[in-house]
MARLUMLUM-314669 format. One record per residue: residue in three letters; x, y, z of N, C-alpha, C, CB in turn. Coordinates in pm, whole numbers, always signed. Each point is the difference from the previous one (the first is absolute). Glycine has a CB too. Example, Ala and Ser with C-alpha at 12.3 -4.5 7.8 and 13.67 -1.06 7.14 Angstrom:
2
 residuo    n_u    n_v    n_w   ca_u   ca_v   ca_w    c_u    c_v    c_w   cb_u   cb_v   cb_w
     ALA  +1319   -569   +780    -89   +119     +0    +90   +120     +0   -189   -117   +125
     SER   +154   +222   -197    +82   +119     +6    -77   +109    +73   +118    -63   -215
//
This chain:
235
 residuo    n_u    n_v    n_w   ca_u   ca_v   ca_w    c_u    c_v    c_w   cb_u   cb_v   cb_w
     MET +14197 +10007  +2362   -132    +33    +54    +12   +123    +89    -73   -243    -11
     SER    -15   +339     -3     +5   +120    +82    -54    -31   +139    -26   +144   -204
     ALA    +53    -51   +298    -50    -19   +135   -151     -7     +1   +200   +118    +90
     VAL   -265    -33   -174   -145     -2     -7    -49   -131    -58     -4   +249    -24
     ASP    +73   -298    -80    -37   -128    -58    +11   -111   +103    +75    +80   -225
     GLN    +30    -74   +308    +18   -101   +102   -115     +5    +99   +248    +13    -27
     ARG   -293   +108    +62   -113    +13    +91   -123    -67    -61    +94   +215    +93
     SER   -118   -189   -221   -115    -58    -65     +8   -151     +3    -19   +200   -147
     ALA   +140   -253   +123    +17   -144     +0    -24    -58   +138   +162    +21   -187
     ASN   -139    +61   +293    -20    -48   +136   -145    +11    +45   +234    +66    +49
     GLY   -322    -18   -138   -142     -7    +31    -64   +129    +43    +44   -225    +61
     ALA     +0   +340   -111    -69   +125    +30   -143     -9    -52   +217   +132    -11
     GLU   -312    -73    +86   -141    -20    -33    -49    +88   -113    -33    -63   +233
     SER    +93   +184   -250    -52    +88   -103   +104   +101    -41   -230    -29    +89
     VAL   +205    +95   -203    +88   +106    -45     +2   +113   +102    -46    -60   -240
     GLY    -69    +84   +306     -8   +104   +102    +98    -24   +113   -238    +33    -58
     ASP   +254   -161    +95    +96    -33   +105   +140    +41    -41   -144   -191    +74
     LEU   +179   +169   -203   +134    +31    -48    +27   +149     +5     -8   -201   -146
     VAL    -98   +280   +123    +17   +144     -1    +11    +56   +141   -127    +10   -215
     SER    +44    -62   +309     -8    +59   +133   +107    -51    +95   -240    +24    -37
     VAL   +291   -144    +13    +97    -60    +90   +138     +2    -66   -178   -146   +104
     PRO   +278   +209    -40   +132     +6    -61    +59   -139    -23    +36   +221   +110
     SER    +38   -232   -217    +75   -122    -28   +132    +10    +73   -111    -30   -228
     ALA   +148    -73   +306   +119     +9    +85   +105   -104    -36   -144    +89   +182
     VAL   +270    -47   -181   +114    -90    -17    +86    +16   +124     -6    +15   -255
     VAL    +37   -124   +321    +77     +2   +124   +143    -44    -27   -208    -47   +134
     ILE   +306   +127    -88   +141    -34    -16    +66     +0   +137     +5   +100   -234
     ALA    +42   -216   +278    +69    -11   +128    +88   -124     -3   -188   +117   +122
     ASP   +310   -106    -69    +87   -117     -1    -35    -98   +111   +180   +141    -98
     SER   -266   -100   +190    -43    -86   +110   -136    -61    -29   +132   +141   +160
     ALA   -139   -274   -157   -127    -68    -21   -100    +36   +109   +120   -188   -115
     GLU    -72   +205   +238    -87    +36   +111    -60   +138    -22   +137   -143   +154
     MET    -57   +239   -204    -54   +133    -26   -102     -4   -113   +215   +102    +80
     ARG   -188   -178   -183    -98    -13   -109   -131    -55    +54   +186    -36   -167
     ARG   -177    -61   +257   -120    -59    +58    -77   +104    +81   +114   -225     +8
     ARG    -44   +304    +75    -66   +104    +79    -72   +100    -89   +173    -28   +177
     ILE   -107    +70   -285    -60    +99    -90   -125    -57    -64   +226   +100    -44
     CYS   -218   -222     -5   -114    -61    -69   -118    -18    +95   +157   -116   -155
     ILE   -130    +78   +279   -108    -15    +99    -64   +135    +28   +118   -198   +103
     ALA    -36   +301    -86    -53   +135    +26    -88    +46   -115   +203    +53   +137
     LEU   -161    -80   -260    -81    +38   -117   -130    -79     -4   +209    +57   -126
     GLN   -201   -187   +146   -116    -87    -10   -106    +32   +104   +147   -176    -91
     GLU   -103   +214   +211    -95    +31   +106    -84   +123    -31   +156   -104   +161
     GLN   -107   +187   -256    -75   +119    -40    -55    -12   -142   +143   +136   +152
     GLY   -151   -259   -202    -62    -23   -130    +90    +23   -119   -206    +63   +105
     LEU   +336    -49    -82    +95    +17   -110    +82   -128    -15    +11   +250    +38
     CYS    +61   -260   -146    +87   -116    -18   +122    +40    -81   -199   -157    +13
     SER   +304    +78     +0   +121    +25    -79    -10    -80   -129   +138    +41   +209
     ASP    -96    +21   -317     -5    -65   -131   +130    -70    -32   -163   +170    -76
     ALA   +271   -130   +145   +129    -64    -20    +82    +21   +126     -9    +34   -253
     GLU    +89   -133   +290    +90     +9   +115   +141    -30    -50   -184    -70   +164
     LEU   +274   +166   -145   +136    -11    -51    +98     +9   +116    -69   +101   -220
     ASP   +183   -171   +206   +100     +5   +107   +112    +99    -29    -54   -236    +52
     SER    +49   +304   -167   +103    +97    -36    -60   +106    -92   +181   -176    +24
     PRO   -140   +302     -9    -50   +104    -90    +41    -25   -145    +11   +162   +189
     LEU    +97   -237   -211    +43    -31   -136   -104    -83    -74   +237     +9    +76
     ALA   -317    -85     +0   -100    -87    -61   -119    +77    -57    +70   -177   +158
     ILE    -76   +308   -130   -110    +81    -54     +1     -2   -152     +9   +146   +202
     GLU   +110   -173   -262    +11     -4   -145    -73   -120    -59   +219   +117    +18
     GLU   -251   -215    +66    -62   -122    -49   -151    +11    -13   +186   -126   +104
     ILE   -245   +232    -51   -144    +18    -11    -29   +137    -61    -40   -151   +200
     VAL    -82   +170   -243    -40   +127    -59    -80    +78   +103     -4   -100   -233
     VAL    +51   +220   +265    -71    +87    +91    -28   +133    -69   +107   -112   +200
     ASP   -211   +180   -157    -32   +130    -59    -47    +94   +110    -61   -108   -219
     GLU     +4   +221   +180    -37   +103    +97   -114    -43    +93    +76   +169   -165
     SER   -145   -278   +132   -106    -48    +87    +54    -90   +111   -158    +15   -192
     THR   +287    -45   +188    +62    -91    +95    +60    +76   +119    +47   -159   -187
     ILE    -60   +102   +305    +70    +50   +118   +109   -101    +34   -207   +123    +88
     VAL   +332    -80    -89   +111    -87    +37    +31    +22   +147    +96     +6   -236
     ILE    -97   -113   +314    +32     +5   +142   +139    -59    +18   -246    -17    +70
     PHE   +342   +101    -33   +140    -41     +5    +53    +12   +142    +32    +74   -237
     VAL    +26   -183   +287    +55     -2   +134   +150    +28     -3   -179   -163    +71
     CYS   +223   +266     -1   +142    +30    +12    +20    +86   +123    +35    -14   -250
     ASP    +89    +29   +292    +33    +85   +114    +53   +133    -53    +52   -202   +147
     VAL   -129   +307   -130    +37   +129    -60   +113    +70    +75   -233    +20    -80
     GLU   +284    -81   +185   +117    +55    +69   +129    -65    -49   -143    +46   +199
     ILE   +134   -143   -288   +118    -67    -54    +22    +49   -143    -38   -205   +148
     PRO   +146   +276   -175    +23    +60   -132    -13    -99   -116   +148   +162   +112
     GLN    -94   -283    -97     -7    -96   -110   -144    -37    -33   +222    -89    +67
     GLN   -307    +84    +36   -140    -34    -25    -76   +118    -59     +8   -163   +189
     VAL    +32   +285   -152    -59   +118    -63    +39     +4   -148     +8   +127   +219
     THR   +114   -170   -248    +43     -8   -140    -88    -97    -78   +236    +55    +69
     SER   -269   -169     -8    -89    -97    -65   -138    +61    -22   +125   -189   +107
     LEU   -172   +266    -10   -129    +67    -14     +5   +101   -115    -45    -30   +246
     ARG   +152   +106   -251    +13   +101   -106     +1    -67   -138   +128   +150   +158
     ARG    -58   -263   -168     +6    -74   -127   -138    -54    -37   +241    -61    +47
     LEU   -313     +9    +52   -135    -51    -25    -91   +112    -50    +32   -175   +177
     CYS    -22   +293   -116    -84   +112    -40    +31    +46   -143    -14    +72   +240
     ARG   +141    -84   -280    +37    +36   -137    -52   -103   -100   +204   +118    +87
     GLU   -187   -244    -54    -32   -106    -95   -149    -32     -4   +227    -92    +38
     ALA   -298   +118    +70   -145    -20     +4    -65   +136    +21    +22   -239    +92
     SER    -12   +323   -192    -39   +140    +14   -151    +23     +0   +213    +58   -110
     GLU   -290   -151    +53   -145    +21    -10    -75    -31   +129    +20    -54   -239
     PRO     +5    -61   +304    -77    -30   +121    +40    +87   +118    -23   -233    -82
     ALA    -72   +255   +173    +31    +66   +126    +72   -100    +90   -201   +156    -21
     ILE   +287   -106   +110    +81    -87    +84    -19    +36   +147   +168    -27   -186
     VAL   -209    -73   +263    -14    +12   +144   +116    -75    +64   -254    +21    -13
     VAL   +331    +46    +99   +114    -63    +66    -39    -40   +142   +160   +136   -141
     ILE   -121   -257   +178    -13    -45   +139   +141    -11    +56   -218   -126    -46
     SER   +244   +196   +156   +134     +6    +58     -9    -14   +151    +80   +145   -190
     PRO    +28   -190   +254     +6    +14   +146    -12   +148    +34   +145   -208    +23
     PRO   -187   +242    +99    -12   +141    +40   +126    +78    -36   -153    -67   +186
     ALA   +132   +185   -245   +111    +80    -53     -4   +141    +56     +0   -137   -210
     THR   +103   +211   +181     +8   +141    +39    -73    +87   -101   +220    -42   +114
     GLY   -231   +173    -80    -59    +93    -95    +78     +4   -130    -85   +134   +189
     ALA   +218   -146   -179    +82     -2   -121    -33   -122    -85   +182   +123   +120
     GLY   -215   -234    -55    -38   -120    -74   -128    +20    -78   +112   -137   +172
     VAL   -206   +210   -114   -124    +32    -71    +30    +80   -125   -128     -2   +217
     ARG   +213   +103   -202    +33    +85   -115    +73    -80   -107    +13   +198   +152
     ARG    +79   -285   -111    +72    -82    -97    -96    -89    -77   +203     +4   +148
     THR   -303    -56    -78    -98    -89    -65    -74    +73   -111    -27   -127   +214
     LEU    -21   +247   -185    -75    +76   -100    +91    +52   -111   -163    +65   +178
     ASP   +284    -23   -141    +93    +48   -101    +43   -112    -95    +80   +174   +161
     ALA    -79   -296   -111    +36   -114    -85   -106    -26   -106   +126    -99   +190
     GLY   -248   +150   -167   -107    -18    -97   -120    -77    +53   +172     +8   -171
     ALA   -166    -52   +297   -112    -74    +58   -115    +96    +31   +159   -169    +97
     ASP   -278   +112    -86   -120    +81    +26    -44     -5   +145    -68    -42   -232
     ALA   +116    -56   +307    -45    -13   +139    +99    -83    +79   -239    +21    -72
     LEU   +234     -1   +205    +84    -77    +91    -86    -50   +115   +205   +136    -62
     VAL   -195   -266    +89    -69    -65   +111   +105    -68    +86   -214    -33   -136
     PHE   +207    +50   +267    +93    -71    +88    -49   -143    +22    +64   +216   +113
     ASP    +28   -311   -113    -42   -140    +11    -69    -30   +132   +189    -60   -148
     THR   -162   +140   +252    -66    -20   +128   -147    +42     -3   +220    +35   +112
     GLU   -258    +41   -215   -138    +49    -14    -67    -56   -125    +65   +208   +120
     LEU     -6   -310   -178    -44    -53   -128   -149    -37     +0   +232    -85    -38
     GLU   -272     +5   +136   -139    -47     +1   -100   +113    +17    +82   -215    +95
     LEU    -42   +322    -27    -91   +112    +25     -9    +95   -118    +54    -20   +241
     THR    +58    +43   -310     +4   +111    -96    +20    -38   -147    +87   +129   +186
     LEU    -46   -253   -215    +36    -31   -139   -116    +19    -97   +166   -161    +88
     VAL   -280   +102    -59   -111     +6    -95    -48   +143    -20    -67   -232    +67
     ALA    +57   +308    +43    -40   +141    -12    +99    +76    -87   -110    -10   +227
     THR   +237    -22   -210   +104    +66    -79    -12    -37   -148   +152     +0   +200
     VAL   -172   -128   -229    -16    -45   -139   -117    +71    -67    +96   -224    +61
     ARG   -208   +235    +10   -117    +67    -58    +26   +149    -20   -149   -168   +110
     ALA   +220   +230    -17    +32   +143    -13    +90    +23   -121    -23    +30   +248
     VAL   +126   -114   -262    +91    +13   -114    -74    -21   -131   +189    -78   +143
     ALA   -282    -17   -144    -79    -25   -122    -84   +121    -39     -6   -243    +59
     SER    -26   +328    +40    -79   +120    -29    +87   +123    -24   -183    -95   +139
     GLY   +316    +74   -148    +89   +110    -36    +68    +69   +115   -143    +30   -191
     GLN   +135    -88   +313    +64    +61   +116   +139    -58    +23   -226    +40   +101
     SER   +310    +38    -32   +123    -51    +57    -24    -12   +150   +147   +106   -182
     VAL    -96   -212   +243    -34    -29   +139   +127    -27    +80   -222    -94    -72
     VAL   +232   +155   +190   +113    -25    +90    -55    -15   +142   +160   +132   -149
     PRO    -84   -197   +238    -43     -9   +139    -15   +139    +62   +116   -222    +19
     ARG   -223   +241    +56    -31   +133    +53   +114    +59    +83   -239    -66     +1
     LYS   +299    -17    +85   +100    +53    +93   +126    +50    -70    -88   -156   +171
     LEU   +103   +120   -299   +117    +47    -75    -39    +89   -117   +120   -209    +65
     ARG   -235   +274    -52    -45    +89   -106   +106   +105    -33   -237    -37    +74
     ALA   +307    +87    +31   +101   +104    -22   +112    -49    -90    -54    +95   +223
     GLY    +74   -228   -228   +106    -54    -82    -27    +13   -149    +48   -156   +183
     VAL   -170   +194   -219    -34    +16   -141    +74   +118    -62   -225   -100    +45
     GLU   +266   +194    +39    +74   +115    -51   +127    -46    -71    -93   +144   +184
     ARG   +119    -85   -298   +120    -37    -75   +125    +37    +79   -125    +31   -218
     PRO   +232   -112   +204   +123    +30    +74    +55   +137    -39    +50   -246    +15
     THR     -5   +319    +84    +56   +133    -25   +151     -9    -14   -189   +107   +129
     LEU   +239    -60   -241   +144     +0    -25    +59   +135    +37    -29   -168   -185
     SER   +148   +163   +244    +71   +125    +25    +49    +56   -133    +71    -78   +233
     HIS    -28   +204   -229    +52    +63   -122   +118    -79    -55    -76   +225    +82
     ARG   +167   -267     +6   +117    -76    -45    -40   -137    -55   +138   +120   +170
     GLU   -232   -188   -104    -44   -130    -49    -61    +12   -139    -40    -74   +236
     HIS    -35   +180   -256    -60    +24   -132   +110    +23   -104   -206   +100   +110
     GLN   +307    -21    -75   +110    +25    -93    +75   -130    -34    +23   +233    +93
     VAL     +5   -311    +12    +73   -125    -21    -78    -94    -90   +108    +25   +224
     LEU   -238    -38   -200    -82    -90    -82     -9    +47   -144   -131    -59   +202
     ALA   +122   +189   -220     -6    +52   -136   +127    -37    -78   -145   +191    +80
     LEU   +257   -189    -11   +126    -36    -66    +14   -152    -17   +105   +205    +97
     VAL   -161   -280     -4     -3   -146    -16    -78    -35   -126    +14    -33   +251
     ARG   -125   +101   -272    -82    -25   -120    +79    +29   -128   -207    +58   +131
     GLN   +302    +36   -122    +81    +33   -117   +113    -99    -22    -56   +239    +36
     GLY    +70   -335    +58   +101   -103    -17   +134    +29    +64   -113    -53   -207
     LEU   +123   +156   +289   +127    +35    +64    +31    -98   +113    -35   +242    -60
     THR   +161   -270    +80    +45    -83   +111     +2    +83   +128   +139   -143   -157
     ASN   -122    +77   +271     +8    +73   +126   +116   +100     -1    -99   -198   +118
     ALA   +212   +156   -173   +116    +89     -5    -29   +122    -87   +152   -197    +34
     GLU   -218   +176   -146    -33   +111    -90   -102    +94    +64    +47   -147   -197
     ILE   -143    +89   +270    -99    +82    +70    +68    +84   +107   -179   -172    -45
     ALA   +270   +109   +118    +73    +72   +105    +77   +118    -59    +19   -212   +132
     GLU    +45   +190   -245    +76   +107    -63    -93   +110    -50   +176   -165    -66
     HIS   -288   +125     +9    -94    +97    -55    -61    +89   +109    -50   -161   -186
     LEU    +20   +100   +302    -67    +73   +108    +97    +51   +106   -201   -139    -42
     TYR   +333   +119    +21   +101    +42    +96    -24    -64   +138    +25   +217   -127
     LEU    -49   -347   +125    -23    -76   +122   +101   -112    +11   -245    +56     -7
     ALA   +261   -108   +127    +79   -122    +17    -80   -117    -54   +119    +95   +204
     GLU    -49   -192   -260    -71   -117    -54    -78    -72   +110   +176    -24   -177
     SER   -123    +24   +298    -70    -64   +112   -133    +71    +29   +221    -71    +97
     THR   -225   +202   -120   -124    +75    +21   -103    -38   -105   +130   +190   +101
     VAL    -86   -208   -224    -91    -45   -106    -58   -137    +36   +131   +130   -174
     LYS    -47   -219   +222    -46   -134    +39   -101     +9   +114   +221    -98    -73
     SER   -198   +191   +164    -93    +20   +113   -136    +48    -49   +195    +52   +149
     HIS   -194    +42   -244   -126    +48    -57    -74   -114    -71   +100   +231    -26
     LEU    -26   -312    -48    -63   -111    -70    -56   -103    +97   +156    +37   -192
     ALA    -86    -62   +300    -49    -94   +101   -132    +49    +59   +236    -69    +53
     SER   -245   +200    -30   -123    +59    +51   -114    -16   -100   +135   +164   +134
     VAL   -104   -142   -261   -101    -15   -106    -46   -146    -10   +103   +193   -127
     PHE     -9   -287   +135    -36   -141     -8   -101    -35   +109   +227    -54    -98
     THR   -204   +106   +219    -90    -27   +112   -138    +60    -25   +196     -6   +155
     LYS   -200   +129   -202   -128    +68    -25    -79    -69   -111   +103   +216    +75
     PHE    -34   -262   -178    -66    -61   -115    -22   -150    +16   +102   +175   -140
     GLY    -32   -237   +236    -11   -144    +15    +65    -77   -113   -209    +38   +124
     VAL   +324    +10   -171    +72    -65   -109   +141    -32    +47   -137   +123   -174
     HIS   +213   -197    +92   +136    -32    +41   +101    +12   -113    -96   -150   +170
     SER    +63   +232   -271    +96    +24   -107    -21   +138    -59    +10   -246    -51
     ARG    +95   +298    -10     -9   +131    -65   -104     -3   -113   +241    +45    +57
     LYS   -244   -154   -132    -93    -11   -112   -144     +8    +48   +167   -139   -124
     GLU   -197    +67   +233   -137     +3    +54    -35   +136    +56    +18   -242    +53
     ALA    +78   +305    +15    -25   +134    +54    -29    +99   -111   +149    -51   +194
     ALA    -73    +43   -303    -22    +90   -113   -138    -25    -62   +248     +6    -44
     ALA   -289   -133    +39   -130    -33    -59   -113    +55    +85    +98   -206   -101
     VAL    -87   +191   +233   -102    +54    +90     -4   +151    -10    +30   -195   +155
     PHE    +86   +259   -160     +9   +145    -11    -71    +48   -127   +219     -2   +128
     ALA   -196    -68   -238    -64    +36   -126   -151    -14    +11   +205    -73   -125
     GLU   -251    -35   +191   -143    -21    +17    -63   +110    +84    +37   -247    -21
     LEU    +32   +288   +128    -52   +106    +86     -8   +134    -74    +95   -120   +198
     GLU     +3   +143   -284     +4   +127    -74   -113    +11   -102   +246     +4    +32
     THR   -292   -119    -81   -101     +0   -106   -132    -61    +43   +184    -13   -164
     ALA   -197    -21   +293   -119    -73    +46   -126    +85    -16   +142   -127   +163
     PRO   -251    +65   -216   -128    +70     -9    -65     +8   +136    -29    -78   -237
     ALA    -82   +145   +245    -73    +10   +126    -39   -139    +48    -86   +228    -63
     ALA    +98   -250   +193    -29   -132    +55   -150    -23     +8   +213     +8   +130
     ALA   -251   -138   -126   -140    -35    +19    -43    +40   +140    +21   -192   -164
     PRO   -153   +210   +187    -46    +35   +134    +50   -103   +102   -204   +114    -97
     ILE   +246    -64   +214    +52    -89   +104   -105    -19   +108   +235    +75    -48
     THR   -264   -200    +82    -83    -29   +116    +80    -94    +88   -218    +31   -129
     THR   +162    -71   +241    +70    -93    +87    -75   -130     +5    +93   +188   +136
     SER    -24   -296   -109    -63   -131     -2   -111     -8   +103   +213   -101    -78
     LEU   -193   +159   +197   -102     -8   +102   -121    +83    -37   +177    -37   +171
     GLU   -156   +156   -226   -112    +84    -42    -86    -73   -102   +136   +204    +43
     HIS    -72   -265   -145    -78    -66   -103    -68   -123    +56   +156    +85   -174
     SER    -95   -154   +270    -61   -116    +63   -128    +44    +70   +225   -112    +29
     GLN   -221   +227    +38   -118    +51    +69   -108    +38    -99   +145    +83   +186
     GLU   -107    -25   -300    -97    +35   -103    -71   -124    -51   +139   +196    -64
     GLN    -62   -306    +42    -61   -122    -49    -98    -56   +101   +205    -47   -133
     THR   -171    +62   +264    -84    -54   +105   -130    +74    +11   +202    -71   +121
     THR   -198   +205   -141   -119    +81    +18    -81    +18   -127   +119   +115   +179
     ALA    -63   -160   -294    -71    +19   -128   -126    -84     -6   +218    +49   -111
//
């Protein structure tokens, strides 16, 4: 059953409701967080069509471009960013809103580079989630206002760019060091810097992010969660 079909089964009043109100799927390993998200949605007239405790469970339901996936993870933890990146690859049609503990500007960039459409801090969930969901449904990307600067793509040094290009070609650290006339420890240092900027923890992931950055299309318009919340209030 698709997410929209599930909504219909739960008693949507009309086809118009299905078109105007985004279909939402909530993914969080915490039952308490799932409860908070569902309450926040319900208080603004929205509802979740499915609640999952793992991103792997997304394979068990049918989602499409009309669906908004709300995924809870900590974007400052590389392993959780990896889970986000995998979710964005495997659920490529729906838009994805991430809820995370407060993060740095680099965390914001990692979230968008992973393929997510928006980031909401869990401390601001009740205030900004619904406004963010509606903005994403209208084609916007949304980030917390105070970290707008974090939307800028990470800047690689000339050496970091060279090292990554060779990583993509499959060269080992020793081979890269020989090719660039560097000490192997220097290559490792450059890679460590790249891992931090990209929010990854392996050469394979760094190469994948590098490839995505090299070929990335123009980004969707960026707004901030607070700005869109104010727009909804004054509309």
